[in-house]
C-alpha positions in Angstrom: 0.0 0.0 0.0 1.1 3.6 -0.7 1.9 5.8 2.2 -0.6 8.7 2.7 0.6 12.1 1.5 1.8 14.2 4.3 -0.6 16.9 5.3 0.8 20.4 5.1 1.4 22.1 8.3 -0.9 25.1 9.2 2.0 27.5 8.5 2.5 25.9 5.0 -1.2 26.0 4.4 -1.4 29.7 5.3 1.7 30.5 3.2 0.1 28.7 0.2 -3.2 30.5 0.7 -1.3 33.9 0.8 0.4 33.0 -2.5 -2.9 32.1 -4.0 -4.4 35.4 -2.9 -1.4 37.3 -4.2 -1.7 35.6 -7.5 -5.4 36.4 -7.7 -4.6 40.1 -7.0 -1.9 40.2 -9.6 -4.3 38.7 -12.2 -7.1 41.1 -11.2 -4.8 44.1 -11.5 -3.6 42.9 -14.9 -7.2 42.5 -16.1 -8.1 45.9 -14.8 -5.1 47.4 -16.5 -6.1 45.7 -19.8 -9.7 46.9 -19.5 -8.5 50.4 -18.7 -6.2 50.4 -21.7 -9.0 49.1 -23.9 -11.3 51.9 -22.6 -8.7 54.6 -23.3 -8.2 53.2 -26.8 -12.0 53.2 -27.4 -12.2 56.8 -26.1 -9.5 57.9 -28.5 -11.3 56.2 -31.4 -14.5 58.0 -30.5 -12.7 61.4 -30.3 -11.2 60.8 -33.7 -14.5 59.9 -35.2 -16.2 62.9 -33.6 -13.5 65.2 -35.0 -13.9 63.6 -38.4 -17.7 64.1 -38.4 -17.4 67.7 -37.2 -14.9 68.4 -40.0 -17.2 66.8 -42.6 -20.2 68.7 -41.2 -18.2 72.0 -41.4 -17.1 71.2 -45.0 -20.7 70.4 -46.0 -22.0 73.6 -44.4 -19.3 75.6 -46.2 -20.1 73.9 -49.5 -23.8 74.7 -49.1 -22.8 78.3 -48.3 -20.6 78.5 -51.3 -23.3 77.1 -53.6 -25.8 79.6 -52.2 -23.4 82.5 -52.8 -22.7 81.3 -56.3 -26.5 81.1 -57.0 -26.9 84.6 -55.7 -24.0 85.9 -57.9 -25.4 84.1 -60.9 -28.9 85.5 -60.3 -27.6 89.0 -60.0 -25.4 88.9 -63.1 -27.5 90.3 -66.0 -27.9 88.2 -69.1 -26.4 89.9 -72.2 
């Protein structure tokens, strides 16, 4: 028959538990850092998109204004 495995002493058990808790904390911090980095990246993406849309909106508005001004000029120029 095999001899039974020796039971860890209470001190060894506490030490192992502390290591497990530490490892869990390290993993949690790593996950939080990754989530934070992902969130910052998404925020940058949204800011770029917002700037792009604002620029496009401004260009469209300017284009409409230019067309309107051209129409006014055309309508005020007498036909010869």
